[in-house]
Phi, psi and omega in degrees: 000134180268139178291148178303136179085355178259150181286159173250126178290141176284164176300319178302313181296314180299315180298320180288325175296314179300319180295315179297315179298320178302317180291320177299314180296319179301313180298314182296317180295313182299323185257011179051051181271133179222157174060042178235036185297329180295309181295317179301319181291320177301315182297312181293319179300312180295324177297314179298317186288311187271310185282315183266355176055042175275130181299133183299333178291343180268346182262116177267121174271113187261131174241123181194211184228148173247120178256142176199166178265127172281143181230155177274184183297341178263012178069025175269138180296130177257307182198162173276130183236150174218150177231138170287136191211156177236136176211176180244152173224127168218104187070323180209174180280134175236106184252110182277003185257115182297324183297337176270323181295324183289348179277129179270160176052047179260160179230127177268132181232126184253346184204176184296321180299316178295319178299315181297316177299317179298314182300316181287312184302318184262008175049055182296136185263006178272156175297118186301314182296316181295316179297312181293324178299316177296322178295319181296325178298315179292325178298313181298328178291324182268338185306317179301330179293326178298313180297322177297317180295312181301322183266010177056041182241035180224133173228114183298130175255078190206134181296331177301316179301312180299317182293315181290327177293322175299316179300313182293320180297335179275001179249136180274117174273138182314000000 
């Protein structure tokens, strides 16, 4: 269900977003790429904005955390882990980063209220203040990148960006 005043993506737009994400994930998986959520998000954001002509006001650039349980080789829980992460939302979550998608049973958290609900619901045994303080430090490091993406003032200076863009340009998007 779409919120009042929010756009509804067409089937064409959804299919093309899914296709682009599939190609991004394929490249990342094949080349064992990790920790590139900023660049992955820039690519998907620009694709949505320029190719699919989705209004930037409709694209939410989300900065938050992904929580999951780390497990050992016998699938036994070792510890609760979290990563500061960036993804997009337009009607639903669109995560262009394969390293987060491949994790099962993860929870995306975008704000303190969600964190608090998560903390209570799962009876987290870590010191809440200490855990949230650590999360805020990683958030503060990535937040300026969000503003750069929103204001179209970022160009990745990274060989990964060049390589994945070459890969994508060689693939025909519908």
